[in-house]
C-alpha positions in Angstrom: 0.0 0.0 0.0 2.8 2.4 0.9 4.2 2.1 -2.6 1.0 3.7 -3.9 1.5 6.8 -1.7 3.4 9.9 -2.6 4.7 12.7 -0.2 3.9 16.3 -0.9 4.9 19.5 1.0 2.1 22.0 1.3 3.6 25.5 1.5 0.4 27.0 2.8 0.5 25.2 6.1 4.1 24.1 6.0 3.2 20.4 6.4 4.2 17.2 4.7 1.3 15.0 3.7 1.1 11.5 2.2 -1.6 11.0 -0.5 -2.5 8.3 -3.0 -0.8 8.5 -6.4 -3.1 10.2 -8.9 -4.7 12.5 -6.4 -5.8 15.8 -8.0 -4.9 19.2 -6.7 -8.6 19.8 -5.9 -8.9 16.6 -4.0 -5.8 17.5 -2.0 -7.3 20.9 -1.2 -10.5 19.4 0.0 -8.5 17.1 2.3 -6.3 19.9 3.7 -8.8 22.8 3.7 -9.5 22.8 7.5 -5.7 23.4 8.1 -5.3 26.2 5.6 -5.7 29.9 6.1 -6.8 31.0 2.6 -9.2 34.0 2.6 -10.6 33.6 -0.9 -11.6 30.6 -3.0 -8.6 28.9 -4.5 -8.1 29.2 -8.3 -5.1 27.1 -9.0 -1.9 25.9 -7.4 1.8 26.3 -7.9 3.3 22.8 -8.3 7.1 22.9 -8.0 6.7 26.7 -8.7 4.8 26.2 -11.9 1.1 27.1 -12.0 -1.2 24.1 -12.6 -4.9 23.6 -13.0 -6.8 22.2 -10.0 -7.4 19.0 -12.1 -3.7 18.3 -12.2 -2.9 14.8 -11.0 0.0 14.2 -8.6 2.2 11.1 -9.2 5.5 12.2 -7.7 6.7 14.2 -4.6 5.9 17.9 -5.1 6.0 21.2 -3.3 2.4 22.6 -3.6 1.0 26.0 -2.9 -2.7 26.8 -3.3 -3.3 30.3 -4.8 -6.3 32.5 -4.9 -7.2 35.6 -7.0 -5.1 37.9 -4.8 -1.9 36.4 -6.2 -0.6 37.5 -9.6 -0.7 34.0 -11.0 -4.2 33.4 -9.6 -5.5 36.6 -11.1 -4.1 35.8 -14.5 -5.8 32.3 -14.3 -9.1 33.9 -13.4 -8.9 36.4 -16.3 -7.9 33.6 -18.8 -11.0 31.6 -17.7 -13.2 34.6 -17.9 -11.8 35.3 -21.4 -12.8 31.8 -22.5 -16.3 32.3 -21.2 -16.6 35.6 -23.1 -15.2 34.1 -26.3 -17.6 31.1 -26.1 -20.5 33.5 -25.5 -19.6 35.4 -28.6 -19.5 32.3 -30.7 -22.8 31.0 -29.4 -24.6 34.3 -30.0 -23.0 35.1 -33.3 -21.5 31.9 -34.8 -19.7 33.7 -37.7 -17.9 36.1 -35.3 -14.9 35.9 -33.1 -13.9 37.8 -30.0 -10.7 39.8 -30.0 -9.2 40.9 -26.7 -7.2 43.8 -27.9 -5.3 45.2 -24.9 -5.7 46.2 -21.2 -7.2 49.6 -20.5 -9.0 51.4 -17.7 -8.4 48.5 -15.2 -10.0 46.1 -17.6 -9.6 44.8 -21.2 -10.7 46.5 -24.4 -12.5 44.0 -26.7 -13.9 43.9 -30.2 -16.0 41.4 -32.0 -14.8 40.6 -35.5 -17.1 39.5 -38.3 -14.0 38.9 -40.5 -10.3 39.7 -40.3 -10.9 43.3 -41.4 -14.5 44.0 -40.3 -15.6 44.7 -36.8 -19.1 44.1 -35.6 -21.0 47.4 -34.7 -21.5 47.3 -30.9 -24.6 48.7 -29.3 -25.8 48.6 -25.6 -28.2 45.9 -26.6 -25.4 43.7 -27.9 -23.4 44.3 -24.7 -26.4 43.3 -22.6 -26.9 40.1 -24.7 -23.3 39.2 -24.3 -23.4 39.7 -20.5 -26.5 37.6 -20.2 -25.0 34.7 -22.2 -21.8 34.8 -20.1 -23.9 34.7 -16.9 -25.8 31.7 -18.3 -22.5 29.8 -19.2 -21.2 30.5 -15.7 -24.5 29.4 -14.0 -24.3 26.1 -16.0 -20.9 25.4 -14.4 -19.5 23.9 -17.6 -16.4 21.8 -17.1 -13.2 23.1 -18.8 -11.1 20.2 -20.0 -7.4 20.3 -21.0 -6.7 18.3 -24.1 -3.5 17.6 -26.1 -3.1 16.3 -29.7 -0.7 16.3 -32.6 -0.3 19.9 -33.9 -1.6 19.0 -37.3 -4.8 17.6 -35.8 -5.2 20.7 -33.5 -4.8 23.0 -36.6 -7.6 21.0 -38.3 -9.8 21.3 -35.2 -9.4 25.0 -34.9 -9.9 25.6 -38.6 -10.3 28.8 -40.4 -12.4 30.7 -37.8 -9.4 30.8 -35.5 -6.7 31.9 -37.9 -4.7 33.7 -35.2 -4.3 30.5 -33.2 -3.6 28.3 -36.3 -0.9 30.7 -37.5 0.7 30.5 -34.1 0.6 26.7 -34.0 2.1 26.5 -37.4 5.1 28.8 -36.6 5.9 27.2 -33.2 7.1 24.0 -34.6 5.9 21.8 -31.7 4.8 18.3 -32.5 1.9 18.5 -30.0 -0.3 21.3 -28.8 -2.4 21.7 -25.6 -5.7 23.4 -25.8 -9.0 23.7 -23.8 -12.5 22.3 -24.4 -15.8 23.6 -23.0 -18.4 21.3 -24.4 -18.2 21.7 -28.2 -16.2 24.9 -27.9 -12.4 24.8 -28.0 -9.8 27.5 -27.4 -6.1 28.1 -26.7 -4.6 29.8 -23.7 -1.0 30.2 -22.6 -1.5 29.1 -19.0 -3.7 27.3 -16.6 -7.5 27.8 -16.5 -9.9 27.1 -13.6 -11.7 23.7 -13.7 -15.1 25.0 -14.7 -17.0 28.1 -15.5 -18.7 28.1 -12.1 -15.5 29.3 -10.5 -16.2 32.8 -12.1 -18.0 34.8 -9.4 -17.5 38.4 -10.5 -17.2 40.3 -13.9 -18.9 42.9 -16.0 -19.0 44.1 -19.6 -19.7 47.7 -20.6 -19.6 49.9 -23.6 -16.2 51.5 -24.1 -15.3 53.8 -27.1 -17.9 52.1 -29.3 -16.7 48.7 -28.3 -16.5 46.6 -25.1 -14.7 46.8 -21.8 -14.3 43.5 -19.9 -14.1 44.4 -16.2 -12.3 42.1 -13.8 -12.0 41.7 -10.0 -9.6 43.8 -8.0 -6.4 42.0 -7.1 -6.4 43.1 -3.5 -10.1 42.5 -2.9 -11.5 40.0 -5.4 -15.0 40.5 -4.1 -15.2 43.8 -5.9 -14.5 45.0 -9.4 -11.5 47.1 -10.4 -12.6 50.7 -10.4 -12.9 52.0 -14.0 -10.6 54.9 -14.6 -10.2 57.4 -17.5 -7.3 56.5 -19.8 -8.1 58.2 -23.0 -4.5 59.2 -23.8 -3.4 55.6 -23.3 -6.2 54.3 -25.4 -5.1 56.7 -28.2 -1.6 55.2 -28.1 -2.9 51.7 -28.5 -5.1 52.8 -31.4 -2.2 54.5 -33.1 0.1 51.5 -32.9 -2.6 49.1 -34.2 -2.7 51.3 -37.2 1.1 51.1 -37.6 1.0 47.3 -37.4 -1.5 47.2 -40.2 1.1 48.7 -42.4 3.1 45.5 -42.0 -0.1 43.3 -42.1 0.8 42.0 -38.6 -1.8 41.6 -35.9 -0.5 38.6 -33.9 2.8 36.7 -33.2 2.0 34.0 -35.7 2.0 36.5 -38.5 5.1 38.1 -37.0 6.9 34.8 -37.1 5.8 34.2 -40.7 7.2 37.6 -41.7 10.5 36.7 -40.1 10.7 33.4 -41.9 9.9 35.3 -45.2 13.0 37.5 -44.5 10.9 40.6 -43.6 12.4 41.2 -40.2 14.7 44.0 -41.4 11.7 45.7 -43.0 9.9 45.6 -39.7 12.9 47.0 -37.9 13.3 49.9 -40.3 9.6 50.8 -40.3 9.3 50.5 -36.6 12.3 52.7 -35.9 11.2 55.3 -38.5 7.8 55.6 -36.9 9.4 56.1 -33.5 11.7 58.8 -34.9 8.7 60.5 -36.5 6.8 60.5 -33.2 9.7 61.9 -31.2 10.0 64.7 -33.9 6.3 65.5 -33.6 6.6 65.9 -29.8 9.6 68.2 -30.2 7.6 70.3 -32.7 4.8 70.5 -30.2 7.2 71.8 -27.6 8.8 74.3 -29.9 5.6 75.7 -31.2 3.4 75.5 -28.1 0.9 78.3 -27.7 2.1 80.7 -25.0 5.8 80.1 -25.7 8.4 77.4 -25.2 8.2 75.8 -21.8 11.2 76.1 -19.4 10.9 72.5 -18.1 10.1 69.3 -20.0 9.1 66.6 -17.5 9.5 63.0 -18.7 8.1 60.2 -16.5 7.1 56.6 -16.9 7.5 53.2 -15.2 10.7 51.3 -14.8 12.3 50.1 -18.1 10.0 52.2 -20.3 12.9 53.8 -22.1 12.7 57.3 -20.5 16.4 57.8 -20.7 16.7 57.1 -24.4 13.6 59.1 -25.1 15.1 62.2 -23.4 18.2 61.8 -25.4 16.4 61.5 -28.7 14.1 64.3 -27.8 17.1 66.5 -27.1 18.3 66.0 -30.7 14.9 66.9 -32.1 14.6 70.0 -29.9 18.0 71.1 -31.2 16.8 70.7 -34.8 14.0 73.2 -33.7 16.7 75.6 -32.5 16.2 74.9 -28.8 19.1 74.3 -26.4 18.1 71.5 -24.1 19.9 70.2 -21.0 18.9 66.8 -19.6 19.0 66.2 -15.8 18.4 62.5 -14.9 16.6 62.3 -11.6 18.1 58.8 -11.0 21.3 60.6 -10.1 19.5 62.2 -7.2 18.9 58.9 -5.4 19.8 58.8 -1.8 22.5 56.3 -0.9 21.2 52.8 -0.8 21.3 52.5 3.0 19.1 55.6 3.2 16.4 54.2 0.8 12.9 54.1 2.3 11.6 50.6 3.3 8.3 49.1 2.5 5.9 47.4 4.9 8.0 44.2 4.6 11.2 45.9 5.5 12.5 45.7 2.0 14.0 48.7 0.1 11.3 50.6 -1.8 13.1 51.8 -4.8 10.0 53.3 -6.4 9.2 55.6 -3.4 9.3 59.3 -4.0 11.7 59.7 -1.2 14.3 57.5 -2.8 15.2 61.0 -4.3 17.1 63.5 -2.3 14.3 66.1 -2.7 16.0 68.9 -0.7 19.2 68.6 -2.9 17.2 68.3 -6.1 15.0 71.3 -5.4 17.9 73.4 -4.2 19.9 72.7 -7.3 16.9 73.5 -9.5 16.5 76.8 -7.7 20.2 77.6 -8.1 20.1 76.8 -11.8 17.0 79.0 -12.3 19.0 81.8 -10.7 21.9 81.4 -13.1 24.2 79.7 -10.6 26.6 76.8 -11.4 25.9 73.5 -9.6 27.9 70.3 -9.2 25.8 67.5 -10.6 25.7 64.2 -8.7 26.1 60.8 -10.3 24.5 57.7 -8.8 26.5 54.5 -9.1 24.0 51.6 -9.2 26.7 49.0 -8.6 27.9 50.5 -5.3 24.6 52.1 -4.4 26.4 55.4 -3.6 26.1 58.9 -4.9 29.3 60.2 -6.5 30.6 63.5 -7.9 32.7 63.2 -11.0 33.4 66.9 -11.7 30.3 67.4 -13.9 28.9 71.0 -13.5 26.0 72.8 -15.1 25.0 76.4 -15.6 21.9 77.3 -17.6 22.0 79.8 -20.4 19.1 82.2 -21.1 17.6 80.1 -23.9 18.0 76.7 -22.2 15.2 74.2 -21.8 15.6 71.8 -18.9 14.6 68.2 -19.4 13.9 66.4 -16.2 13.7 62.6 -16.6 12.7 60.1 -14.0 10.0 57.9 -12.4 8.5 60.8 -10.5 8.9 63.6 -13.0 5.1 64.1 -13.3 4.5 64.0 -9.5 3.4 67.5 -8.4 5.3 67.0 -5.2 8.6 67.0 -7.0 8.7 70.7 -7.9 5.7 72.2 -6.1 6.7 75.8 -6.7 7.1 75.7 -10.5 4.1 77.1 -12.4 2.3 74.6 -14.6 2.4 76.9 -17.7 6.2 76.7 -17.6 6.2 72.9 -18.0 5.5 70.3 -20.7 4.7 66.8 -19.4 5.5 63.6 -21.3 4.6 60.1 -20.1 6.7 57.3 -21.6 5.7 53.7 -21.4 6.1 50.4 -23.3 2.7 49.3 -24.3 2.7 45.9 -26.1 0.9 46.3 -29.4 1.0 42.7 -30.9 -0.9 39.9 -29.3 -0.1 36.2 -29.4 -3.5 35.6 -31.0 -7.1 36.8 -30.6 -7.5 35.8 -27.0 -3.9 35.9 -25.6 -1.9 39.0 -24.9 1.5 39.7 -23.5 1.2 42.0 -20.5 3.0 45.3 -20.9 4.5 44.8 -17.4 6.1 41.5 -18.5 7.7 43.1 -21.5 9.2 45.8 -19.3 10.3 43.2 -16.8 12.2 41.3 -19.6 13.9 44.6 -20.6 14.8 45.3 -16.9 16.2 41.8 -16.4 18.5 42.2 -19.3 19.6 45.7 -18.3 20.1 44.9 -14.6 22.2 41.9 -15.5 24.4 43.8 -18.0 24.8 47.1 -16.3 23.8 46.8 -12.6 25.1 43.5 -11.5 21.7 42.0 -10.6 20.7 38.4 -11.4 17.3 37.7 -12.9 16.3 36.2 -9.6 17.1 39.4 -7.7 15.3 41.5 -10.3 12.2 39.3 -10.1 12.3 39.3 -6.3 11.8 43.1 -6.3 8.9 42.9 -8.8 6.1 43.2 -6.2 7.7 46.3 -4.7 8.2 47.8 -8.2 4.6 47.2 -9.1 3.3 48.7 -5.8 5.4 51.7 -6.4 4.2 52.2 -9.9 0.6 52.0 -8.8 1.2 54.5 -6.0 3.7 56.9 -7.5 3.5 56.8 -11.3 0.3 55.5 -12.8 -2.0 58.1 -11.1 -0.3 60.9 -13.0 -0.1 59.5 -16.5 -3.3 61.0 -17.9 -2.0 64.5 -16.8 0.7 64.3 -19.4 0.5 66.7 -22.4 1.5 63.7 -24.6 2.2 60.0 -24.2 4.9 58.1 -26.0 5.0 54.3 -26.5 8.6 53.0 -26.6 7.5 49.4 -27.5 8.9 48.0 -30.7 7.1 45.4 -32.7 10.2 43.2 -32.9 11.8 43.7 -29.5 10.9 40.4 -27.9 12.4 38.6 -30.9 15.7 40.4 -30.2 15.5 40.3 -26.4 15.0 36.5 -26.6 18.6 35.8 -27.2 19.7 38.0 -24.3 17.0 37.1 -21.8 16.8 33.3 -22.1 20.2 32.5 -20.7 19.8 35.0 -17.9 16.4 33.5 -17.0 17.9 30.0 -17.2 20.0 30.9 -14.2 16.9 31.2 -11.9 16.8 28.0 -9.8 13.8 25.8 -10.2 13.3 25.6 -6.4 12.5 29.2 -5.6 9.5 31.5 -5.8 11.0 33.6 -8.5 11.0 30.6 -10.9 7.2 31.0 -11.4 7.8 34.4 -13.1 11.0 33.2 -14.9 9.1 30.2 -16.3 6.3 32.5 -17.5 8.7 34.9 -19.2 10.6 32.1 -21.0 7.3 30.8 -22.3 6.4 34.2 -23.8 9.8 34.4 -25.4 9.4 30.8 -26.8 6.6 32.0 -29.0 8.9 34.3 -31.0 11.3 33.6 -33.8 14.6 35.0 -32.8 16.0 37.7 -35.1 19.5 39.3 -35.2 20.0 42.8 -33.9 22.6 43.9 -36.5 20.1 46.1 -38.3 18.9 47.9 -35.1 20.3 51.5 -35.2 22.5 52.6 -32.3 19.9 55.2 -31.3 17.1 52.6 -30.8 15.3 52.4 -27.5 16.2 48.7 -27.5 19.9 49.6 -27.3 19.4 51.0 -23.8 18.9 47.4 -22.7 20.9 45.1 -25.0 23.9 47.4 -25.5 25.4 49.0 -28.6 23.9 52.4 -28.1 25.6 55.5 -29.4 24.2 57.4 -26.4 26.0 57.6 -23.1 24.0 56.3 -20.1 
């Protein structure tokens, strides 16, 4: 009998348990539930640090951690399941149509319904209400969601022409077998685990949004309430603009991207993407130079970590000079306090995103001195030592100088409270992913920036991927508190994402991610990032210009950082 038992370690209650071989995660949870302290219903489990469905069967010793919707992995699993319910509802209501989950916006997801590849269904409040009612019915029926796996050629046949995005992705991956999900007669593909049945969905909403649909999801910190809808019109405009750019290359998903690479069109993508970036930077410089009321004295550039703020400020400087303006860039990173003086978060860890990581008295004093025509000694922050240094760099402003302030907190009104708004021009820089894996799977913007950050931190700051991932939660909390609230106050937004960047970052990031041990919490994220990278054909970087935003992370830039 003992030979038919397997020992698992439950991380939630820190206990070893012997269970029969072939026990499911759900059965194990039902057995251990009285000893666990989980506030919300479980959604999935981390099995040896990989997220698995609750129907996963255990045959070998494992470390197991049950997760709910308050965890990042649990929230993603919930949203994927909700997406399948929504896609199935669209197919049942309008059999010739398909759902497209375009991108995140306003604390939810912007969705369209496509009648064909190039034609969107006209959305009305009545259609939204029909969709919501059908989704509620599917959830009430508690339909089982089954994982299936077959030969790729058979999966391609099953998905057929109506799911061309998935079929193209399957064809370009080159895997002999593909795993997909079935809900009755409806099949779909998702990049990660789903919940066992539709009845696990307990909260959602769908609403009209810019003539289409907003899928609203539960709040991560309190899954019993929906995320509060917020205004993100400028962000929405950026996504819309980039979708138009991608149409120039006839690319709407990663499968089409991979096909273009195999057809030797990667260099064309690079050239067009870089040219569009340069044109956008030039347009912003023109706005500054010809702003009604006169040229602003201060250009404030903000954005989350690894969004490309530094490269943007340098490229903007060039375009401002073309307009006859003399710009001076001041990087706020150089005003960081010494590492030992960095504020701590509620867990006692350094909070590098906090406003008071900046030496505000020094920063404000030097800005005041510069405004009075004085010469100041500029600090330099050494990220490897965590110390402020002075390397003999000085600055004195001339009469016609425009000061460019670049940093995480540049748009925060607390930074320079005494400078009039009319003397500033605010720019928000981010990296908003504009190409999806297929119609129902997207690559989160935060994950693209994390891959950038992992490569940069490894190359230039001496951090391993594990160390960078370990700080992720703190970084995200800081962005939510200190950066995101001010983005819509910007005069303009700039998207530093490049259509081809993950195909280039892949070669740099994969060996760094491979160093993350498989027995640590950070492996969950490392595994997810490697999976995203695996979907892309790798392309060489030799055609990427030295002024590209990507050069800030992979090296080879002609700018000095």
